[in-house]
LUMFITI-89214 format. One record per residue: residue in three letters; x, y, z of N, C-alpha, C, O in turn. Coordinates in steps of 0.2 Angstrom, whole numbers. Layout:
+------+-------+-------+-------+-------+-------+-------+-------+-------+-------+-------+-------+-------+
| type |   n_X |   n_Y |   n_Z |  ca_X |  ca_Y |  ca_Z |   c_X |   c_Y |   c_Z |   o_X |   o_Y |   o_Z |
+------+-------+-------+-------+-------+-------+-------+-------+-------+-------+-------+-------+-------+
|  ALA |     X |     Y |     Z |     X |     Y |     Z |     X |     Y |     Z |     X |     Y |     Z |
...
+------+-------+-------+-------+-------+-------+-------+-------+-------+-------+-------+-------+-------+
***
This chain:
+------+-------+-------+-------+-------+-------+-------+-------+-------+-------+-------+-------+-------+
| type |   n_X |   n_Y |   n_Z |  ca_X |  ca_Y |  ca_Z |   c_X |   c_Y |   c_Z |   o_X |   o_Y |   o_Z |
+------+-------+-------+-------+-------+-------+-------+-------+-------+-------+-------+-------+-------+
|  MET |   173 |  -153 |    66 |   166 |  -154 |    67 |   164 |  -161 |    65 |   159 |  -164 |    68 |
|  ALA |   167 |  -164 |    61 |   166 |  -171 |    59 |   167 |  -176 |    65 |   164 |  -181 |    66 |
|  GLU |   172 |  -174 |    69 |   174 |  -178 |    75 |   168 |  -178 |    80 |   166 |  -183 |    83 |
|  VAL |   165 |  -172 |    81 |   160 |  -170 |    85 |   154 |  -175 |    83 |   150 |  -178 |    87 |
|  VAL |   152 |  -175 |    76 |   147 |  -179 |    74 |   148 |  -186 |    75 |   143 |  -190 |    77 |
|  GLY |   154 |  -189 |    75 |   155 |  -196 |    76 |   154 |  -197 |    84 |   151 |  -203 |    85 |
|  ILE |   156 |  -193 |    88 |   154 |  -193 |    95 |   147 |  -193 |    96 |   144 |  -198 |   100 |
|  LEU |   143 |  -189 |    93 |   136 |  -188 |    94 |   132 |  -195 |    91 |   127 |  -197 |    94 |
|  LEU |   135 |  -197 |    86 |   132 |  -204 |    83 |   133 |  -209 |    88 |   128 |  -214 |    89 |
|  GLY |   138 |  -209 |    92 |   140 |  -215 |    96 |   137 |  -214 |   103 |   133 |  -218 |   105 |
|  ASP |   139 |  -208 |   106 |   137 |  -207 |   113 |   132 |  -201 |   115 |   131 |  -199 |   120 |
|  GLY |   130 |  -198 |   109 |   126 |  -192 |   110 |   118 |  -193 |   111 |   116 |  -198 |   108 |
|  SER |   115 |  -188 |   114 |   108 |  -188 |   114 |   106 |  -181 |   114 |   109 |  -177 |   116 |
|  PHE |   100 |  -180 |   112 |    97 |  -173 |   111 |    90 |  -173 |   115 |    86 |  -178 |   114 |
|  TYR |    89 |  -168 |   119 |    83 |  -167 |   122 |    80 |  -160 |   120 |    82 |  -155 |   122 |
|  VAL |    74 |  -161 |   116 |    71 |  -155 |   113 |    63 |  -156 |   115 |    60 |  -160 |   113 |
|  ALA |    61 |  -151 |   119 |    54 |  -151 |   121 |    52 |  -144 |   122 |    56 |  -140 |   124 |
|  LYS |    45 |  -143 |   122 |    42 |  -136 |   123 |    43 |  -135 |   131 |    42 |  -140 |   135 |
|  ASN |    44 |  -129 |   133 |    44 |  -126 |   140 |    49 |  -129 |   144 |    48 |  -130 |   150 |
|  ARG |    55 |  -131 |   141 |    61 |  -134 |   144 |    67 |  -132 |   140 |    67 |  -131 |   134 |
|  ASN |    73 |  -133 |   144 |    79 |  -132 |   140 |    80 |  -137 |   135 |    79 |  -143 |   136 |
|  HIS |    83 |  -134 |   129 |    85 |  -139 |   124 |    92 |  -141 |   126 |    96 |  -137 |   128 |
|  GLU |    94 |  -148 |   126 |   100 |  -150 |   129 |   103 |  -155 |   124 |   100 |  -159 |   122 |
|  THR |   110 |  -155 |   124 |   114 |  -160 |   121 |   118 |  -163 |   126 |   121 |  -160 |   131 |
|  ASP |   118 |  -170 |   126 |   121 |  -174 |   131 |   125 |  -179 |   128 |   123 |  -183 |   123 |
|  ILE |   131 |  -180 |   131 |   136 |  -185 |   129 |   138 |  -189 |   135 |   141 |  -186 |   139 |
|  ALA |   137 |  -196 |   135 |   138 |  -200 |   141 |   145 |  -204 |   139 |   146 |  -207 |   134 |
|  LEU |   150 |  -203 |   144 |   156 |  -206 |   143 |   158 |  -210 |   150 |   155 |  -209 |   155 |
|  ASP |   162 |  -215 |   149 |   165 |  -219 |   155 |   169 |  -214 |   159 |   173 |  -211 |   157 |
|  THR |   168 |  -215 |   166 |   172 |  -211 |   171 |   179 |  -212 |   171 |   183 |  -208 |   173 |
|  LYS |   181 |  -219 |   169 |   188 |  -221 |   168 |   192 |  -217 |   163 |   198 |  -217 |   163 |
|  GLU |   188 |  -215 |   158 |   192 |  -212 |   152 |   192 |  -205 |   153 |   189 |  -201 |   150 |
|  VAL |   197 |  -203 |   158 |   197 |  -196 |   160 |   200 |  -192 |   154 |   198 |  -186 |   152 |
|  ASN |   206 |  -194 |   151 |   209 |  -191 |   146 |   204 |  -190 |   140 |   204 |  -184 |   137 |
|  TYR |   201 |  -195 |   138 |   196 |  -194 |   133 |   190 |  -189 |   134 |   188 |  -186 |   130 |
|  LYS |   188 |  -190 |   140 |   183 |  -185 |   142 |   185 |  -178 |   142 |   181 |  -174 |   139 |
|  ASN |   191 |  -176 |   144 |   194 |  -170 |   143 |   195 |  -168 |   136 |   193 |  -162 |   134 |
|  TYR |   197 |  -172 |   132 |   198 |  -171 |   125 |   191 |  -169 |   121 |   190 |  -164 |   118 |
|  VAL |   186 |  -173 |   123 |   179 |  -172 |   120 |   176 |  -165 |   122 |   173 |  -162 |   118 |
|  LYS |   177 |  -164 |   129 |   175 |  -158 |   131 |   178 |  -152 |   128 |   174 |  -147 |   126 |
|  ASN |   184 |  -152 |   127 |   188 |  -147 |   124 |   186 |  -146 |   116 |   185 |  -141 |   114 |
|  LEU |   185 |  -152 |   113 |   183 |  -152 |   106 |   176 |  -149 |   105 |   175 |  -145 |   101 |
|  LEU |   171 |  -150 |   110 |   165 |  -147 |   110 |   165 |  -140 |   110 |   162 |  -136 |   107 |
|  GLU |   169 |  -138 |   116 |   169 |  -130 |   117 |   172 |  -127 |   111 |   170 |  -121 |   110 |
|  THR |   178 |  -129 |   108 |   181 |  -126 |   103 |   177 |  -126 |    97 |   177 |  -120 |    93 |
|  ASN |   173 |  -131 |    95 |   169 |  -131 |    89 |   163 |  -128 |    89 |   160 |  -126 |    84 |
|  THR |   160 |  -127 |    95 |   153 |  -124 |    96 |   153 |  -117 |    99 |   149 |  -113 |    98 |
|  GLY |   158 |  -116 |   103 |   158 |  -110 |   107 |   154 |  -110 |   113 |   153 |  -105 |   116 |
|  ALA |   151 |  -116 |   114 |   146 |  -116 |   120 |   150 |  -118 |   126 |   155 |  -121 |   126 |
|  TYR |   146 |  -117 |   132 |   149 |  -119 |   138 |   147 |  -127 |   139 |   141 |  -128 |   139 |
|  VAL |   151 |  -131 |   141 |   150 |  -138 |   142 |   151 |  -140 |   149 |   156 |  -139 |   152 |
|  TRP |   146 |  -142 |   153 |   146 |  -143 |   160 |   146 |  -151 |   161 |   143 |  -155 |   157 |
|  GLU |   148 |  -153 |   167 |   149 |  -160 |   168 |   144 |  -162 |   174 |   143 |  -159 |   178 |
|  LYS |   141 |  -168 |   173 |   137 |  -172 |   178 |   139 |  -179 |   179 |   139 |  -183 |   174 |
|  THR |   142 |  -181 |   185 |   144 |  -188 |   186 |   139 |  -192 |   189 |   136 |  -190 |   194 |
|  ASP |   137 |  -198 |   186 |   133 |  -203 |   189 |   137 |  -209 |   191 |   139 |  -213 |   187 |
|  ARG |   139 |  -208 |   198 |   144 |  -213 |   200 |   141 |  -220 |   201 |   145 |  -225 |   200 |
|  HIS |   135 |  -221 |   201 |   132 |  -227 |   201 |   132 |  -231 |   195 |   133 |  -237 |   194 |
|  ALA |   133 |  -227 |   189 |   133 |  -230 |   183 |   140 |  -229 |   180 |   141 |  -231 |   174 |
|  ASN |   145 |  -227 |   184 |   152 |  -226 |   181 |   152 |  -222 |   175 |   155 |  -223 |   170 |
|  CYS |   148 |  -216 |   175 |   146 |  -213 |   169 |   147 |  -205 |   170 |   145 |  -203 |   175 |
|  VAL |   150 |  -201 |   166 |   150 |  -194 |   166 |   147 |  -191 |   160 |   148 |  -193 |   154 |
|  HIS |   142 |  -186 |   161 |   139 |  -183 |   156 |   141 |  -176 |   154 |   142 |  -172 |   159 |
|  LEU |   143 |  -175 |   148 |   145 |  -169 |   146 |   139 |  -165 |   142 |   136 |  -168 |   138 |
|  ARG |   137 |  -160 |   145 |   130 |  -157 |   143 |   131 |  -150 |   140 |   135 |  -146 |   143 |
|  ILE |   127 |  -148 |   135 |   126 |  -141 |   133 |   119 |  -139 |   134 |   115 |  -142 |   130 |
|  SER |   118 |  -135 |   138 |   111 |  -133 |   139 |   109 |  -126 |   136 |   109 |  -121 |   139 |
|  SER |   109 |  -126 |   129 |   107 |  -120 |   125 |   103 |  -122 |   119 |   105 |  -127 |   115 |
|  LYS |    98 |  -119 |   118 |    94 |  -120 |   112 |    97 |  -119 |   106 |    97 |  -123 |   101 |
|  LYS |   101 |  -113 |   105 |   105 |  -112 |    99 |   110 |  -117 |    97 |   110 |  -119 |    92 |
|  HIS |   114 |  -119 |   102 |   119 |  -124 |   101 |   117 |  -131 |   100 |   119 |  -134 |    95 |
|  THR |   111 |  -132 |   104 |   109 |  -139 |   103 |   105 |  -140 |    96 |   106 |  -145 |    93 |
|  MET |   102 |  -135 |    94 |    98 |  -136 |    87 |   103 |  -136 |    82 |   102 |  -139 |    76 |
|  ALA |   109 |  -132 |    82 |   114 |  -132 |    77 |   118 |  -139 |    77 |   119 |  -141 |    71 |
|  LEU |   119 |  -142 |    83 |   122 |  -148 |    83 |   118 |  -154 |    80 |   120 |  -158 |    76 |
|  LEU |   111 |  -153 |    82 |   106 |  -158 |    79 |   106 |  -158 |    72 |   105 |  -163 |    69 |
|  LYS |   106 |  -152 |    69 |   105 |  -151 |    62 |   111 |  -154 |    58 |   109 |  -157 |    53 |
|  ILE |   117 |  -154 |    60 |   122 |  -157 |    57 |   124 |  -164 |    58 |   128 |  -167 |    55 |
|  SER |   120 |  -167 |    63 |   122 |  -174 |    65 |   116 |  -178 |    65 |   115 |  -181 |    59 |
|  LEU |   112 |  -179 |    70 |   107 |  -184 |    70 |   101 |  -181 |    67 |    97 |  -186 |    65 |
|  GLN |   100 |  -175 |    66 |    95 |  -172 |    62 |    88 |  -172 |    66 |    84 |  -167 |    65 |
|  LYS |    87 |  -177 |    70 |    81 |  -176 |    74 |    82 |  -180 |    81 |    86 |  -185 |    81 |
|  PRO |    79 |  -178 |    86 |    80 |  -181 |    93 |    76 |  -187 |    93 |    72 |  -189 |    89 |
|  GLY |    77 |  -191 |    99 |    74 |  -197 |   100 |    78 |  -203 |    99 |    84 |  -203 |    99 |
|  ASN |    75 |  -209 |    99 |    79 |  -215 |    98 |    83 |  -216 |    92 |    80 |  -216 |    86 |
|  LYS |    89 |  -217 |    92 |    94 |  -217 |    86 |    93 |  -223 |    82 |    93 |  -223 |    76 |
|  ILE |    91 |  -229 |    86 |    90 |  -235 |    82 |    84 |  -235 |    78 |    83 |  -236 |    72 |
|  LYS |    78 |  -233 |    82 |    72 |  -232 |    79 |    72 |  -227 |    73 |    68 |  -228 |    68 |
|  ASN |    75 |  -222 |    74 |    76 |  -216 |    68 |    81 |  -218 |    63 |    81 |  -214 |    58 |
|  LYS |    84 |  -224 |    64 |    89 |  -226 |    59 |    94 |  -220 |    57 |    96 |  -219 |    52 |
|  ILE |    97 |  -217 |    63 |   102 |  -212 |    62 |   108 |  -215 |    59 |   111 |  -220 |    61 |
|  THR |   111 |  -211 |    55 |   118 |  -214 |    52 |   122 |  -208 |    50 |   121 |  -202 |    52 |
|  ILE |   128 |  -209 |    47 |   133 |  -204 |    45 |   130 |  -199 |    40 |   127 |  -201 |    35 |
|  PRO |   130 |  -193 |    42 |   127 |  -188 |    37 |   130 |  -187 |    30 |   136 |  -189 |    30 |
|  ARG |   126 |  -185 |    26 |   129 |  -185 |    19 |   135 |  -181 |    18 |   140 |  -182 |    14 |
|  TRP |   135 |  -175 |    22 |   141 |  -170 |    21 |   148 |  -173 |    23 |   153 |  -171 |    20 |
|  ILE |   147 |  -178 |    27 |   153 |  -182 |    30 |   157 |  -186 |    24 |   163 |  -186 |    24 |
|  TRP |   153 |  -188 |    19 |   155 |  -192 |    14 |   159 |  -188 |     8 |   162 |  -191 |     4 |
|  ASN |   158 |  -181 |     9 |   161 |  -177 |     4 |   169 |  -177 |     3 |   172 |  -176 |    -2 |
|  LYS |   172 |  -179 |     9 |   179 |  -179 |     9 |   182 |  -185 |    14 |   179 |  -186 |    19 |
|  ASN |   187 |  -188 |    12 |   189 |  -194 |    16 |   192 |  -191 |    22 |   192 |  -195 |    27 |
|  SER |   194 |  -185 |    23 |   197 |  -182 |    29 |   191 |  -182 |    34 |   192 |  -183 |    40 |
|  PHE |   185 |  -180 |    32 |   179 |  -179 |    36 |   177 |  -186 |    38 |   176 |  -187 |    44 |
|  LEU |   177 |  -191 |    34 |   176 |  -198 |    35 |   180 |  -201 |    40 |   178 |  -205 |    45 |
|  LYS |   187 |  -199 |    40 |   192 |  -202 |    45 |   190 |  -199 |    52 |   190 |  -203 |    57 |
|  PHE |   189 |  -193 |    52 |   187 |  -190 |    59 |   181 |  -193 |    62 |   181 |  -194 |    68 |
|  CYS |   176 |  -194 |    58 |   170 |  -196 |    60 |   170 |  -204 |    62 |   168 |  -206 |    68 |
|  LEU |   174 |  -207 |    58 |   175 |  -215 |    60 |   179 |  -215 |    66 |   178 |  -220 |    70 |
|  ARG |   184 |  -211 |    67 |   188 |  -211 |    73 |   184 |  -211 |    79 |   186 |  -215 |    84 |
|  ARG |   180 |  -207 |    79 |   176 |  -206 |    85 |   170 |  -211 |    86 |   169 |  -213 |    92 |
|  LEU |   168 |  -214 |    81 |   163 |  -220 |    81 |   167 |  -226 |    84 |   164 |  -229 |    88 |
|  ILE |   173 |  -227 |    82 |   177 |  -233 |    85 |   178 |  -231 |    92 |   178 |  -236 |    96 |
|  ASP |   180 |  -225 |    93 |   182 |  -223 |   100 |   176 |  -224 |   105 |   177 |  -226 |   111 |
|  THR |   170 |  -223 |   103 |   164 |  -224 |   107 |   161 |  -231 |   107 |   159 |  -234 |   112 |
|  ASP |   160 |  -234 |   101 |   157 |  -241 |   100 |   161 |  -246 |    97 |   159 |  -251 |    95 |
|  GLY |   168 |  -245 |    97 |   172 |  -250 |    95 |   177 |  -253 |   100 |   177 |  -251 |   106 |
|  SER |   181 |  -258 |    98 |   186 |  -261 |   102 |   192 |  -264 |    99 |   191 |  -265 |    93 |
|  ILE |   197 |  -265 |   102 |   203 |  -269 |    99 |   204 |  -274 |   104 |   205 |  -273 |   110 |
|  SER |   205 |  -280 |   102 |   206 |  -286 |   106 |   210 |  -291 |   103 |   211 |  -292 |    97 |
|  ARG |   213 |  -296 |   108 |   217 |  -301 |   105 |   212 |  -307 |   103 |   207 |  -308 |   106 |
|  LEU |   214 |  -311 |    98 |   210 |  -317 |    96 |   212 |  -323 |   100 |   214 |  -328 |    98 |
|  GLU |   210 |  -322 |   107 |   212 |  -328 |   112 |   206 |  -333 |   112 |   200 |  -330 |   110 |
|  PRO |   207 |  -339 |   113 |   213 |  -342 |   115 |   217 |  -345 |   109 |   223 |  -347 |   109 |
|  GLN |   214 |  -345 |   103 |   217 |  -348 |    97 |   223 |  -345 |    95 |   228 |  -348 |    93 |
|  TRP |   222 |  -338 |    94 |   228 |  -334 |    91 |   230 |  -328 |    95 |   228 |  -323 |    94 |
|  PRO |   233 |  -329 |   101 |   234 |  -324 |   106 |   239 |  -319 |   103 |   239 |  -313 |   106 |
|  ASN |   242 |  -320 |    98 |   247 |  -315 |    95 |   244 |  -311 |    90 |   247 |  -306 |    87 |
|  LEU |   237 |  -312 |    88 |   234 |  -309 |    83 |   228 |  -304 |    87 |   226 |  -306 |    92 |
|  PHE |   227 |  -299 |    83 |   222 |  -294 |    86 |   216 |  -293 |    81 |   217 |  -294 |    75 |
|  GLN |   211 |  -290 |    83 |   205 |  -288 |    79 |   203 |  -281 |    81 |   202 |  -280 |    87 |
|  LEU |   201 |  -277 |    76 |   197 |  -271 |    78 |   190 |  -272 |    76 |   188 |  -274 |    70 |
|  SER |   186 |  -270 |    81 |   178 |  -272 |    79 |   174 |  -265 |    81 |   176 |  -261 |    84 |
|  PHE |   168 |  -265 |    78 |   163 |  -260 |    79 |   157 |  -264 |    80 |   155 |  -268 |    76 |
|  LYS |   153 |  -261 |    85 |   147 |  -265 |    87 |   141 |  -259 |    87 |   142 |  -254 |    90 |
|  SER |   135 |  -261 |    84 |   130 |  -257 |    85 |   123 |  -260 |    83 |   123 |  -265 |    79 |
|  ASN |   118 |  -259 |    87 |   111 |  -262 |    85 |   108 |  -258 |    80 |   102 |  -260 |    78 |
|  ASN |   111 |  -252 |    77 |   108 |  -248 |    72 |   111 |  -251 |    65 |   116 |  -250 |    64 |
|  GLU |   106 |  -255 |    62 |   109 |  -259 |    56 |   111 |  -254 |    51 |   116 |  -255 |    47 |
|  ARG |   108 |  -248 |    50 |   110 |  -243 |    45 |   116 |  -240 |    46 |   120 |  -239 |    42 |
|  LEU |   118 |  -238 |    53 |   124 |  -236 |    54 |   130 |  -241 |    54 |   135 |  -239 |    51 |
|  LEU |   128 |  -247 |    56 |   133 |  -253 |    55 |   135 |  -253 |    48 |   141 |  -254 |    46 |
|  ALA |   130 |  -253 |    43 |   131 |  -254 |    36 |   136 |  -248 |    33 |   140 |  -249 |    29 |
|  ASP |   134 |  -242 |    36 |   138 |  -236 |    34 |   145 |  -236 |    36 |   150 |  -234 |    33 |
|  VAL |   146 |  -239 |    42 |   153 |  -239 |    45 |   157 |  -244 |    41 |   163 |  -243 |    39 |
|  ARG |   154 |  -250 |    39 |   157 |  -254 |    34 |   159 |  -251 |    28 |   165 |  -252 |    25 |
|  LYS |   154 |  -247 |    25 |   155 |  -243 |    19 |   161 |  -238 |    19 |   165 |  -237 |    15 |
|  ALA |   161 |  -235 |    25 |   166 |  -230 |    26 |   173 |  -233 |    27 |   178 |  -231 |    24 |
|  PHE |   174 |  -239 |    30 |   180 |  -243 |    30 |   182 |  -244 |    23 |   188 |  -244 |    21 |
|  ILE |   178 |  -247 |    19 |   180 |  -249 |    12 |   182 |  -243 |     8 |   186 |  -243 |     4 |
|  LYS |   178 |  -237 |     9 |   180 |  -231 |     5 |   187 |  -229 |     7 |   190 |  -225 |     3 |
|  LEU |   189 |  -230 |    13 |   196 |  -228 |    15 |   201 |  -234 |    14 |   206 |  -234 |    17 |
|  SER |   199 |  -239 |    10 |   204 |  -244 |     8 |   205 |  -249 |    13 |   211 |  -252 |    13 |
|  PHE |   201 |  -250 |    18 |   201 |  -256 |    23 |   197 |  -262 |    20 |   193 |  -261 |    16 |
|  HIS |   198 |  -267 |    24 |   194 |  -273 |    22 |   191 |  -276 |    28 |   193 |  -281 |    31 |
|  PRO |   185 |  -273 |    30 |   181 |  -276 |    35 |   178 |  -282 |    33 |   176 |  -284 |    28 |
|  SER |   176 |  -286 |    38 |   172 |  -292 |    37 |   165 |  -290 |    35 |   163 |  -285 |    35 |
|  LYS |   161 |  -295 |    33 |   154 |  -294 |    32 |   151 |  -293 |    39 |   154 |  -295 |    44 |
|  ILE |   145 |  -290 |    39 |   142 |  -289 |    46 |   139 |  -296 |    48 |   135 |  -299 |    45 |
|  PHE |   140 |  -297 |    54 |   137 |  -303 |    58 |   134 |  -301 |    64 |   138 |  -299 |    69 |
|  GLY |   128 |  -303 |    65 |   125 |  -301 |    71 |   124 |  -293 |    71 |   121 |  -290 |    66 |
|  ASN |   127 |  -290 |    76 |   127 |  -283 |    77 |   134 |  -280 |    76 |   135 |  -275 |    79 |
|  ARG |   139 |  -283 |    73 |   146 |  -281 |    73 |   149 |  -283 |    66 |   147 |  -287 |    62 |
|  LEU |   155 |  -279 |    66 |   160 |  -281 |    60 |   167 |  -280 |    63 |   168 |  -277 |    68 |
|  VAL |   171 |  -283 |    60 |   178 |  -283 |    62 |   183 |  -282 |    56 |   182 |  -284 |    51 |
|  ILE |   189 |  -280 |    58 |   195 |  -280 |    54 |   200 |  -284 |    57 |   202 |  -283 |    63 |
|  THR |   203 |  -289 |    53 |   207 |  -294 |    56 |   214 |  -294 |    53 |   219 |  -297 |    55 |
|  ARG |   215 |  -290 |    47 |   221 |  -289 |    44 |   226 |  -285 |    49 |   224 |  -279 |    50 |
|  GLN |   231 |  -288 |    51 |   236 |  -285 |    56 |   239 |  -279 |    53 |   239 |  -274 |    57 |
|  ASN |   240 |  -278 |    47 |   243 |  -272 |    44 |   238 |  -267 |    44 |   240 |  -261 |    44 |
|  GLU |   232 |  -268 |    43 |   226 |  -263 |    43 |   225 |  -261 |    50 |   223 |  -255 |    50 |
|  ILE |   226 |  -265 |    55 |   225 |  -262 |    62 |   230 |  -257 |    63 |   229 |  -252 |    66 |
|  GLU |   236 |  -259 |    61 |   242 |  -254 |    62 |   241 |  -247 |    58 |   242 |  -242 |    60 |
|  ARG |   238 |  -248 |    52 |   237 |  -242 |    47 |   231 |  -238 |    50 |   231 |  -232 |    50 |
|  TYR |   226 |  -242 |    53 |   220 |  -238 |    56 |   223 |  -233 |    61 |   221 |  -227 |    61 |
|  PHE |   227 |  -236 |    66 |   229 |  -232 |    72 |   234 |  -226 |    69 |   235 |  -221 |    72 |
|  GLY |   238 |  -228 |    64 |   243 |  -223 |    61 |   240 |  -218 |    57 |   242 |  -212 |    57 |
|  THR |   234 |  -219 |    53 |   231 |  -214 |    49 |   225 |  -211 |    51 |   223 |  -205 |    50 |
|  VAL |   221 |  -215 |    55 |   214 |  -213 |    57 |   215 |  -211 |    65 |   213 |  -205 |    66 |
|  GLY |   218 |  -215 |    69 |   220 |  -213 |    76 |   214 |  -214 |    81 |   209 |  -217 |    79 |
|  SER |   216 |  -213 |    87 |   212 |  -214 |    93 |   214 |  -209 |    98 |   219 |  -207 |    99 |
|  LYS |   209 |  -207 |   103 |   210 |  -204 |   109 |   207 |  -208 |   115 |   207 |  -205 |   120 |
|  ASN |   205 |  -214 |   113 |   202 |  -218 |   119 |   208 |  -222 |   122 |   212 |  -225 |   119 |
|  ASP |   208 |  -220 |   129 |   214 |  -223 |   133 |   214 |  -231 |   132 |   220 |  -234 |   132 |
|  THR |   208 |  -234 |   133 |   208 |  -241 |   133 |   211 |  -244 |   126 |   214 |  -249 |   126 |
|  HIS |   208 |  -241 |   121 |   210 |  -243 |   114 |   218 |  -242 |   113 |   221 |  -247 |   110 |
|  LEU |   221 |  -237 |   115 |   228 |  -235 |   115 |   232 |  -240 |   119 |   238 |  -242 |   116 |
|  LYS |   230 |  -242 |   124 |   233 |  -247 |   128 |   234 |  -254 |   125 |   239 |  -257 |   125 |
|  LYS |   228 |  -256 |   122 |   228 |  -262 |   118 |   232 |  -262 |   112 |   235 |  -266 |   110 |
|  TYR |   232 |  -256 |   109 |   236 |  -255 |   103 |   244 |  -255 |   105 |   248 |  -258 |   101 |
|  ASP |   245 |  -252 |   110 |   252 |  -253 |   113 |   254 |  -260 |   114 |   260 |  -262 |   112 |
|  LEU |   250 |  -264 |   117 |   251 |  -271 |   117 |   252 |  -275 |   111 |   256 |  -279 |   110 |
|  PHE |   248 |  -273 |   106 |   248 |  -275 |    99 |   255 |  -274 |    96 |   258 |  -278 |    93 |
|  LEU |   258 |  -268 |    97 |   264 |  -266 |    95 |   270 |  -270 |    98 |   275 |  -272 |    95 |
|  LYS |   269 |  -271 |   105 |   275 |  -274 |   108 |   275 |  -282 |   106 |   280 |  -284 |   105 |
|  ILE |   269 |  -285 |   105 |   269 |  -292 |   103 |   272 |  -293 |    96 |   275 |  -298 |    95 |
|  ASN |   271 |  -288 |    92 |   273 |  -288 |    85 |   280 |  -285 |    85 |   283 |  -284 |    79 |
|  GLY |   284 |  -283 |    90 |   290 |  -281 |    90 |   291 |  -274 |    87 |   296 |  -273 |    84 |
|  LYS |   286 |  -270 |    87 |   286 |  -264 |    84 |   287 |  -258 |    89 |   286 |  -252 |    87 |
|  CYS |   288 |  -259 |    95 |   289 |  -254 |   100 |   296 |  -254 |   102 |   300 |  -259 |   103 |
|  SER |   299 |  -248 |   102 |   306 |  -247 |   105 |   306 |  -249 |   112 |   302 |  -247 |   116 |
|  PRO |   311 |  -252 |   114 |   312 |  -254 |   121 |   312 |  -248 |   126 |   315 |  -243 |   124 |
|  VAL |   309 |  -249 |   132 |   309 |  -243 |   136 |   316 |  -243 |   139 |   319 |  -248 |   142 |
|  VAL |   319 |  -237 |   139 |   326 |  -235 |   142 |   325 |  -233 |   149 |   331 |  -232 |   152 |
+------+-------+-------+-------+-------+-------+-------+-------+-------+-------+-------+-------+-------+
***
């Protein structure tokens, strides 16, 4: 469920109003097919709710939705706590997630999968990579940095609306101990391993 919370913090929205269905919505990139299937299965397994899909081809976006008052209110309670604009409401990592490092890892994994990236430090250092997290929610950004530190990583200070990890051994440790299901991130990490000679040759 900590994974679900991370997804909701990153790509989730709640619609709660009188005289209409209560709905949970998660918007994902249509290119991330494997990740979309993983998230859908994760939601159905953890909530017992039916998750249906709606594709917006003009925006290259697929929406995973739960149209149930019972399940929407339960998810809202453990994650964002109130519907509406996440930045305006200063939504951040819930207190219960901080109780165990394992919860924090699962939540952080999904936050990075949704609003993070791994990239090469081109053109100056093409053999070096950085892991970054970006958010316009200052409170969430500060808590993500705090989470990294609690898990013994060394993130940069916040600059603008982002923070980065540039220690190469910590990027490797992140993918080894926290992990990812984001296809794009995994492809970049595979390139990271190949450049650093840590990938077995293809036979």
